[in-house]
N, C-alpha and C positions, 0 to 999 in steps of 0.2 A: 498561519504555521508556512512565513516565508520560506523562498530558497530549499524545497523540496526537496530530498534522494529518493530516487528510486530502485529499489536492487529488485530481479524476479531472477530467483534459483530452478531449474528445472532437475528435476533429479541431479540434484546437485554438481547443476554446471550454471554458469550463469549466465544470462539471458542478454542480450547487448539490444537497449530500448530506445529508440527514438524520443526527443524530449514529447512531443503531442501525445506519444504511447504516458511515459512516463508522467503525462501530467493529468492523463483519464484515468488513469491505473489510483493515482496517489485522491483524488480529487469522486470518485468512487468510492472509495473506499475512510478516509475522510470524509462525506458527507451522510453515508450511514451511520458511521461511527459519532457524529454530529446529532446521529436521531435518537439516540439509548439516554433512556433514562442516568441517570445518576456517575456518568460517564464524561472526566474532566477535558481539553480540548491537550489532548497527546504530542507528547513528546515524541514517541518514536509509534509504532505499531508496527508488529508483528503478525502476518497469518499464515498460517499453516494447515496447506490443504493436503490429505492422504486420497489418493488416487482410488486405492484398490481396500 
């Protein structure tokens, strides 16, 4: 997946990410997704974490 775009929102507010942080986040998530059985290469990934 080339030209990865990473957007991070915390409590509805967008958090500015530098290129390094974007690469770390996308690499980690795409690496984990790549290890899941029966999951093809994604075009878009949405992860939602409820802190409470």
